[in-house]
C-alpha positions in Angstrom: 186.4 84.4 76.7 183.7 81.7 77.2 184.9 77.9 76.4 182.3 77.9 74.0 184.2 79.9 71.8 187.7 79.9 72.3 188.0 78.5 68.8 186.6 81.8 67.6 189.2 83.6 69.4 191.7 82.2 67.1 190.1 84.2 63.7 191.6 87.0 62.5 189.3 90.2 63.4 186.8 88.0 65.0 185.4 89.7 68.4 183.2 87.6 70.3 182.2 90.1 72.6 181.2 92.3 69.2 178.8 89.5 68.2 177.2 89.1 71.7 176.0 93.0 72.0 174.2 92.8 68.1 170.8 92.0 67.5 169.9 90.5 64.2 165.9 90.3 63.3 165.3 87.1 60.9 162.4 87.5 58.9 160.9 83.9 57.5 162.3 80.7 59.4 161.5 78.0 56.6 164.3 76.5 55.3 166.8 79.3 54.8 165.8 81.0 58.0 166.2 77.7 60.1 170.1 77.3 58.9 170.5 81.2 59.4 169.1 81.5 63.1 171.2 77.9 64.1 174.2 79.1 62.6 173.7 82.9 64.5 172.7 81.2 67.7 175.8 78.8 67.7 178.2 81.8 66.5 176.9 83.6 70.0 175.0 86.6 68.6 173.5 88.0 71.4 169.9 88.5 70.5 167.9 87.0 67.7 164.4 88.3 67.0 162.6 85.6 65.0 159.8 86.6 62.5 157.5 84.5 61.0 153.6 83.5 61.0 153.6 80.2 59.6 152.9 77.0 60.9 155.4 73.8 60.0 154.2 71.6 57.4 155.7 67.9 56.7 157.4 69.5 53.4 159.4 71.6 56.1 160.6 68.4 57.4 163.5 67.5 54.3 164.9 70.7 54.7 164.5 72.8 58.3 167.0 71.6 60.7 165.2 73.0 63.9 161.8 71.2 63.5 160.6 67.7 63.8 157.6 65.6 62.3 155.7 65.9 66.2 156.5 69.8 65.9 154.3 69.5 62.4 151.1 72.0 63.0 153.0 74.3 65.9 154.1 78.0 64.9 157.8 78.1 63.6 159.0 80.5 65.5 157.7 79.0 68.7 159.5 75.5 67.8 162.4 77.3 66.4 163.3 79.0 69.9 162.7 75.8 71.6 165.7 74.6 69.3 168.6 77.4 69.0 168.0 77.5 73.3 169.1 74.0 73.7 171.8 74.5 71.1 173.1 77.7 72.6 171.3 79.0 76.4 173.5 82.0 76.4 171.8 83.2 73.2 168.3 85.9 74.0 165.4 84.4 71.4 162.7 87.0 71.3 159.9 84.5 68.7 157.3 87.1 66.9 154.4 85.1 65.5 153.1 86.9 63.0 154.2 88.7 59.5 157.2 90.8 60.3 155.9 94.1 59.5 153.3 93.5 62.0 155.2 92.5 64.5 158.2 94.4 64.7 158.1 98.4 64.6 159.9 100.6 62.7 161.9 102.0 66.2 162.5 98.5 66.6 163.7 98.0 63.4 166.5 100.9 63.7 168.0 99.8 66.8 169.0 96.1 65.4 172.4 95.6 64.4 170.7 93.4 60.8 167.9 92.3 59.3 168.1 89.1 57.3 165.3 88.3 55.2 165.0 84.5 54.5 161.7 84.6 52.6 160.3 83.6 49.6 158.6 85.9 47.5 158.8 89.8 46.2 156.1 91.4 48.1 158.0 90.2 51.3 161.2 91.0 49.9 160.0 94.5 48.6 158.4 95.0 52.5 161.6 94.1 54.3 163.2 96.8 51.6 160.7 99.5 51.9 160.9 99.3 55.7 164.7 99.2 56.2 164.9 102.2 53.9 162.6 104.3 55.7 165.2 103.8 59.0 168.0 103.0 56.7 168.7 99.9 58.6 171.1 97.6 57.0 169.4 94.2 55.6 170.6 91.4 54.1 168.1 89.0 51.5 169.0 85.3 50.7 167.2 83.8 47.7 167.9 79.7 46.5 166.5 78.3 43.7 166.9 74.1 42.8 170.9 74.3 41.7 172.1 77.6 43.5 171.3 81.1 45.1 172.4 84.2 45.9 172.9 87.0 48.7 172.3 90.6 48.6 174.0 92.5 51.6 172.7 96.2 51.7 174.2 98.3 54.3 174.5 101.9 52.3 171.3 103.7 52.4 172.7 106.0 49.8 173.5 103.4 47.6 171.4 100.5 45.7 168.6 98.5 47.1 167.1 95.3 46.2 164.5 97.2 44.2 166.6 99.3 42.3 167.7 95.5 40.7 163.5 95.2 39.7 162.3 96.3 36.5 159.7 98.4 36.5 156.6 96.0 35.4 157.9 94.1 38.8 157.9 96.9 40.9 154.6 98.3 42.7 155.4 102.1 43.0 152.9 101.8 46.4 155.0 99.0 48.2 154.9 100.5 51.4 151.1 101.7 51.6 149.4 99.0 50.1 146.2 96.9 50.7 147.5 93.4 49.6 148.0 90.8 52.5 151.3 88.6 53.0 151.7 86.5 49.6 151.5 82.9 50.8 154.3 80.5 49.5 154.2 79.0 46.1 155.4 76.0 46.1 158.9 75.4 43.7 161.6 72.8 43.7 163.8 73.0 46.6 166.0 70.9 48.8 168.7 71.0 51.7 171.5 71.2 49.8 171.2 74.6 48.2 169.9 75.9 51.3 172.4 74.9 53.6 175.0 76.6 50.8 172.7 79.7 50.6 172.5 80.3 54.4 176.0 79.7 54.7 177.3 82.2 52.3 174.6 84.6 53.6 175.6 83.7 57.5 179.4 84.4 56.2 178.2 87.9 55.0 176.0 88.8 58.4 179.4 87.8 60.2 181.7 89.6 58.8 179.0 92.7 58.5 178.3 92.3 62.7 182.4 92.1 63.2 182.8 95.4 60.7 185.3 93.2 58.5 184.9 94.3 55.0 181.9 92.6 53.0 181.5 92.7 49.0 178.6 95.0 47.7 176.3 93.5 45.2 174.7 90.6 43.9 176.8 87.2 45.1 175.8 84.4 43.0 176.4 80.6 43.8 176.0 77.7 41.3 175.9 74.2 43.0 176.4 72.6 39.5 179.8 74.1 38.7 180.7 75.5 42.2 180.9 78.9 40.6 180.5 82.0 42.2 180.2 85.7 40.9 179.5 89.3 41.9 177.0 91.4 40.2 177.4 95.2 40.5 174.1 97.3 41.2 173.7 100.7 40.6 171.1 102.9 42.4 167.8 103.7 40.3 167.4 107.5 40.9 163.4 106.9 40.2 163.4 103.7 42.8 160.4 104.7 44.8 161.6 103.1 48.1 164.2 105.3 48.4 162.2 107.5 51.2 163.7 107.5 54.4 161.7 109.4 57.3 162.7 112.3 58.8 162.8 113.5 62.4 160.6 111.1 65.1 158.7 112.2 67.9 158.1 109.8 71.2 154.4 109.9 72.2 153.4 107.8 75.4 151.2 105.8 73.6 151.7 102.2 72.8 149.9 99.5 70.7 147.9 98.9 73.6 145.8 102.3 73.8 143.0 102.8 71.5 143.2 104.8 68.4 140.8 107.2 70.1 143.5 107.8 72.8 146.3 107.6 70.4 144.0 110.3 68.3 144.0 112.6 71.6 147.5 113.2 71.9 147.5 114.9 68.2 146.0 118.1 66.8 142.4 117.7 65.8 143.2 118.2 62.3 145.8 115.1 62.1 145.1 112.5 60.0 147.3 109.4 60.4 148.4 107.2 57.9 148.9 103.5 58.0 151.4 101.1 56.4 149.3 98.3 56.0 145.4 99.2 55.2 142.9 97.9 57.4 139.9 95.6 56.0 136.8 97.8 56.7 134.0 95.4 55.3 133.5 92.1 53.7 130.5 92.0 51.1 129.4 89.9 48.4 127.3 91.2 45.3 125.6 88.1 44.5 123.5 87.9 48.3 123.7 91.3 49.6 126.1 89.5 52.4 128.3 92.5 54.4 129.7 92.5 57.7 131.8 95.3 59.2 135.3 93.4 60.2 138.0 96.2 60.9 140.9 93.9 60.8 144.4 93.5 59.6 143.6 90.1 57.9 141.2 88.8 55.5 139.1 86.6 57.6 137.5 84.5 54.6 137.3 84.6 50.4 134.0 82.5 50.1 130.4 84.1 51.0 129.0 82.1 54.4 125.4 83.0 53.3 125.6 81.5 49.5 129.3 80.3 48.8 130.0 83.1 46.2 133.0 85.0 46.3 133.5 88.1 48.4 135.2 91.9 47.9 136.6 93.7 50.9 136.6 97.6 51.5 139.5 99.0 53.1 141.2 102.3 54.6 144.9 103.4 55.3 143.5 106.3 57.8 143.4 105.3 61.5 140.7 108.5 62.1 138.1 106.2 59.9 138.2 103.2 61.9 136.1 103.0 65.3 138.2 105.0 68.4 137.1 101.9 70.8 139.8 99.7 68.9 143.8 98.7 70.7 146.3 99.6 68.0 147.3 96.1 68.3 143.9 94.7 67.4 144.3 96.6 63.8 148.2 94.9 63.4 150.0 97.8 64.2 153.3 96.1 66.4 154.8 98.0 69.5 156.8 101.2 69.0 155.7 101.6 65.3 156.5 104.8 63.6 153.5 106.3 61.7 153.2 109.5 59.2 151.2 112.1 61.2 149.5 114.8 58.4 148.3 118.2 59.1 148.0 121.5 57.4 151.2 122.5 58.9 153.3 119.6 56.6 154.1 115.8 57.6 155.6 114.7 60.9 156.4 111.2 62.7 155.0 109.8 65.9 157.1 106.7 67.4 154.9 104.2 69.9 156.2 103.2 72.9 157.4 99.6 74.0 158.4 97.4 74.7 157.1 95.0 72.7 154.7 92.6 75.2 156.2 88.9 74.6 158.2 86.5 76.5 161.7 86.0 75.8 162.6 82.7 75.4 165.7 82.1 77.6 166.9 79.5 80.1 
């Protein structure tokens, strides 16, 4: 075994080759994501897929071990990839700049060993839950508060998920078919002490799962003031709307580099293709009659460029409503995404081809 990992060999149950064969997706490269990515890279996990749409700010520097002052303004995944390779050149780091649901297709998620959610808002957590449940993929959620935190590992698709623990008023039934954009970070109290503790516990759970060792089920909570920990049992909610795995999937020879029309030409004429995330059709202003077609996965502005008033958007979740000359990637569909197709005969699933067109960082 490589001398780098010689001390690992002394740990009962540790199999370095198993870790080196694993692929872990990390959604969110803020404070917790930094710590988790660093630990997994140093542990020798074979491939890390980093997903984050944000850039580095000064407030990240007090909590993010991979970022430096000169990095402010750069994309988090880009800088994290560079620093992780410095720590361990043998690990493949695949940096995806963008919201994870728009840069990681469901077919690729299905093949990953584990997804770790290091996100900071409910909508993102529900998106992680919904997409992992669709393809029955294991995932781990890590959360913090100023003097504590929690870790939730979900490995059994038939058991409780993150959404099962939420009261009805906090759970949107249309999570996977919503027209909302990713939530922006809401500033809350945070410091490195709870970040490091939560990430350490989360990494421990992740490594044990990857090594096929026993892991506790439920919500693991820790208190950084008293040092107390506890494990809360969660039962599956039979009415949870996110327990809806997809059926058999047909692979098609179309990637997100192809146009909408090229995809539709592979399907029957009566096909109706559903999108997981809405595409914004037009932006308009009621005050001055300003209107513009945008066909974009993201909102482009909130203030009318003509009169300064508030703007509104129209949207669609049906592929055939969108101009056929646009490429699928232009409307936010990732490589190897799985899409639902409705016809007169029923509902089927198709998977776009890959691979994702990105440069893996490897020295």
